VOLUMKOL-715981 format. One line per field, with one value per residue (C-alpha): residue number from 1; x, y, z; residue in one letter. Coordinates in steps of 0.05 Angstrom, whole numbers, padded with zeros to 5 digits. Each point is the difference from the previous one (the first is absolute). Example, Ala and Ser with C-alpha at 12.3 -4.5 7.8 and 13.67 -1.06 7.14 Angstrom:
2
pos: c(1,2)
x: c(00246,00027)
y: c(-00090,00069)
z: c(00156,-00013)
code: c(a,s)
This chain:
233
pos: c(1,2,3,4,5,6,7,8,9,10,11,12,13,14,15,16,17,18,19,20,21,22,23,24,25,26,27,28,29,30,31,32,33,34,35,36,37,38,39,40,41,42,43,44,45,46,47,48,49,50,51,52,53,54,55,56,57,58,59,60,61,62,63,64,65,66,67,68,69,70,71,72,73,74,75,76,77,78,79,80,81,82,83,84,85,86,87,88,89,90,91,92,93,94,95,96,97,98,99,100,101,102,103,104,105,106,107,108,109,110,111,112,113,114,115,116,117,118,119,120,121,122,123,124,125,126,127,128,129,130,131,132,133,134,135,136,137,138,139,140,141,142,143,144,145,146,147,148,149,150,151,152,153,154,155,156,157,158,159,160,161,162,163,164,165,166,167,168,169,170,171,172,173,174,175,176,177,178,179,180,181,182,183,184,185,186,187,188,189,190,191,192,193,194,195,196,197,198,199,200,201,202,203,204,205,206,207,208,209,210,211,212,213,214,215,216,217,218,219,220,221,222,223,224,225,226,227,228,229,230,231,232,233)
x: c(02454,00003,-00063,-00003,-00066,00011,-00048,-00050,00029,00068,-00024,-00050,00029,-00046,00012,-00011,-00060,-00030,00008,-00029,-00060,-00012,00000,-00044,-00050,00003,-00019,-00010,00072,00025,-00061,00022,00073,-00006,00068,00034,-00021,00042,00056,00011,00056,00011,00052,-00025,00004,00022,00056,00037,-00036,-00050,-00073,-00061,-00050,-00051,00049,00019,-00073,-00012,00059,-00029,-00068,00032,00037,-00064,-00037,00056,-00004,-00076,00008,00050,-00048,-00057,00042,00020,-00073,-00018,00056,-00024,-00071,00022,00043,-00058,-00046,00049,00007,-00076,-00009,00052,-00031,-00069,00027,00035,-00062,-00045,00045,-00002,-00075,-00012,00041,-00042,00054,00017,00061,00030,-00014,00066,00044,-00046,00003,00076,00008,-00049,00033,00068,-00028,-00043,00047,00067,00020,00059,-00019,-00064,-00012,-00063,-00019,-00069,-00015,-00064,-00028,-00055,00021,-00009,00061,00042,00051,00009,00069,-00027,-00024,00065,00066,-00021,00028,-00038,00049,-00017,-00075,00010,00041,-00055,-00053,00045,00001,-00054,00022,00046,00074,00051,00075,00064,00006,00022,-00005,-00071,-00032,-00047,00058,00004,-00069,00028,00026,00069,00011,00071,-00025,-00046,00032,-00063,-00067,-00072,-00036,-00076,-00041,-00064,-00058,-00075,-00029,00013,00066,00024,-00032,00036,-00030,00051,00036,-00014,00055,00056,00012,00074,00025,00074,00048,00075,-00003,00014,-00042,-00061,-00032,00034,-00019,-00021,-00050,-00075,-00039,-00071,-00001,00031,-00053,-00054,00032,00001,-00074,-00019,00045,-00029,-00071,00017,00031,-00063,-00022,00062,-00021)
y: c(00510,00033,00023,00076,00007,00034,-00006,00057,00025,00009,00032,00044,00014,00028,00074,00043,00030,-00069,-00013,00068,-00010,-00070,00026,00060,-00047,-00054,00035,-00065,-00023,00026,-00030,-00068,00015,00044,-00025,00038,00068,-00013,-00033,00056,00046,00070,00053,00057,00068,00030,-00049,-00059,-00052,-00048,00007,-00041,00017,00020,00047,00030,00011,00032,00047,00020,00014,00042,00041,00010,00022,00049,00029,00008,00034,00049,00015,00011,00048,00038,00006,00026,00051,00023,00006,00041,00046,00010,00016,00053,00030,00001,00036,00052,00011,00008,00050,00039,00002,00020,00059,00024,-00004,00035,00060,00061,00045,-00020,00046,-00038,-00068,-00014,00016,-00040,-00058,00001,00007,-00057,-00046,00013,-00013,-00061,-00038,00025,00032,00047,00050,00014,00051,00017,00045,00011,00037,00020,00025,00051,00073,00008,-00047,00018,00040,-00054,-00032,-00068,00026,00033,-00023,-00058,-00002,-00024,-00058,-00023,00005,-00044,-00048,-00004,-00017,-00054,-00038,-00053,-00024,00026,00003,-00026,00004,00036,00076,00016,00076,00010,00068,-00028,-00010,00076,00000,-00036,00035,-00034,-00021,-00025,-00049,-00036,-00065,-00035,00027,-00021,00046,-00005,00031,00034,-00005,-00008,-00069,-00069,-00039,-00009,00063,00033,00069,00057,00010,00064,-00010,-00041,-00027,-00015,-00044,-00003,-00037,00001,-00076,-00019,-00064,00032,00014,-00048,-00016,-00072,00016,-00007,00064,-00022,00034,00063,00001,-00001,00058,00038,-00013,00025,00060,00018,-00004,00041,00055,00009,00064,00035,-00008)
z: c(01580,00070,00033,-00003,00036,00068,00058,00004,00066,-00033,-00065,00037,00068,00054,00012,00061,-00036,-00008,00075,00017,-00046,00028,00072,-00018,-00034,00053,00065,00038,-00013,00067,00035,-00024,00015,00062,00026,-00057,00028,00062,-00039,-00051,00023,-00030,00012,00043,-00034,00067,00015,-00029,00042,-00030,00018,-00013,-00055,00052,00034,-00067,-00016,00068,-00012,-00068,00031,00055,-00053,-00040,00063,00016,-00070,00006,00067,-00029,-00058,00048,00043,-00063,-00021,00070,-00003,-00069,00025,00060,-00043,-00049,00058,00025,-00069,-00009,00067,-00018,-00068,00032,00050,-00055,-00044,00058,00017,-00072,-00008,00067,-00023,-00016,-00029,-00072,-00002,00060,-00030,-00039,00060,00046,-00048,-00002,00075,00015,-00051,00032,00069,-00013,-00046,00026,-00066,00012,-00054,-00038,-00055,-00039,-00058,-00031,-00065,-00035,00066,00010,-00006,00075,00011,-00061,00041,00053,00007,-00017,-00068,-00020,-00030,-00045,-00070,-00061,-00007,00071,-00015,-00062,00041,00053,-00052,-00030,00066,00000,00069,00055,-00018,00050,-00007,00016,-00001,-00070,00006,-00022,00009,00053,00048,00008,00031,00061,00062,-00007,-00073,00012,00054,-00049,-00022,-00024,-00023,-00010,-00048,00001,-00057,00023,-00049,-00001,-00003,00031,00001,-00071,-00026,-00059,00011,-00003,00066,00039,00052,00029,00069,00015,00056,00015,00045,00013,-00005,-00072,00008,00033,-00068,-00048,-00071,00017,00055,-00009,-00011,00016,00068,-00028,-00056,00053,00036,-00066,-00012,00069,-00005,-00068,00027,00061,-00043,-00042,00036,-00027,-00072)
code: c(m,p,n,t,t,f,p,s,a,i,s,n,p,i,t,e,d,d,i,a,n,y,l,a,n,t,p,d,f,f,e,r,h,a,e,m,l,a,a,v,q,l,t,s,p,h,s,q,r,a,v,s,l,q,e,r,q,a,n,m,l,r,e,k,i,k,m,l,e,q,r,i,m,e,m,i,r,n,v,n,e,n,m,l,l,s,d,k,l,l,h,w,a,r,t,l,f,l,n,t,d,p,a,a,l,p,d,l,m,a,d,e,l,a,d,q,f,a,v,p,q,v,g,i,k,v,w,g,v,d,a,a,y,a,d,a,a,f,a,q,g,v,s,e,d,t,r,i,f,a,s,s,l,i,e,p,f,c,g,v,n,s,g,l,e,v,v,n,w,l,p,e,p,k,a,a,a,s,l,a,i,l,p,l,r,a,g,p,i,g,s,t,a,p,a,f,g,l,l,v,l,a,s,p,d,a,q,r,f,n,s,t,m,g,t,d,f,l,a,r,i,a,v,l,a,s,a,a,l,a,p,l,r)
């Protein structure tokens, strides 16, 4: 009867994983066989020529260093941009709180926003104001539907101009391609108190205020604006 027992190496061939595991668990292998490091030839990812294992490792390290440098530069740019935004926000808030004429505050708020943050158009309406300001332009022309809409906004709304009533508060409604609508209400960020106003930012650029952008910074503007407008109520 023929022998059907195969050698172990044939019935259980060594795989690439076996070799990788062996090398990973035998760190002194290349110390005992140092000549192999120079003998192993790999294809360069940047050309078709063969390179040594050391050169390939050096190339990989250089690429990793380059990627880290790019990430660091991106972080620095983000920090600088955040610093600029913080400075502009501070200047805007300081101007509002130094104002001594409550009736002039909404227009001042809109003008400073447009100036500090390069927003082409800004509109603002406030309701539920003190009787002394009830006839002011900023307290007129807001429908009940818009007031309900304002209170339904838990965070700023960003998107294309879909013909909402608030667009008519802008100097040039037809030039507004995208909008940021900020509800004004008492309380911190995330408050669900009824809104007492809306701040509208508009741009002719359809992507300036798009539906995928973050709204954290806009929410902070809304909180500061709401606090500054307190003397009107």
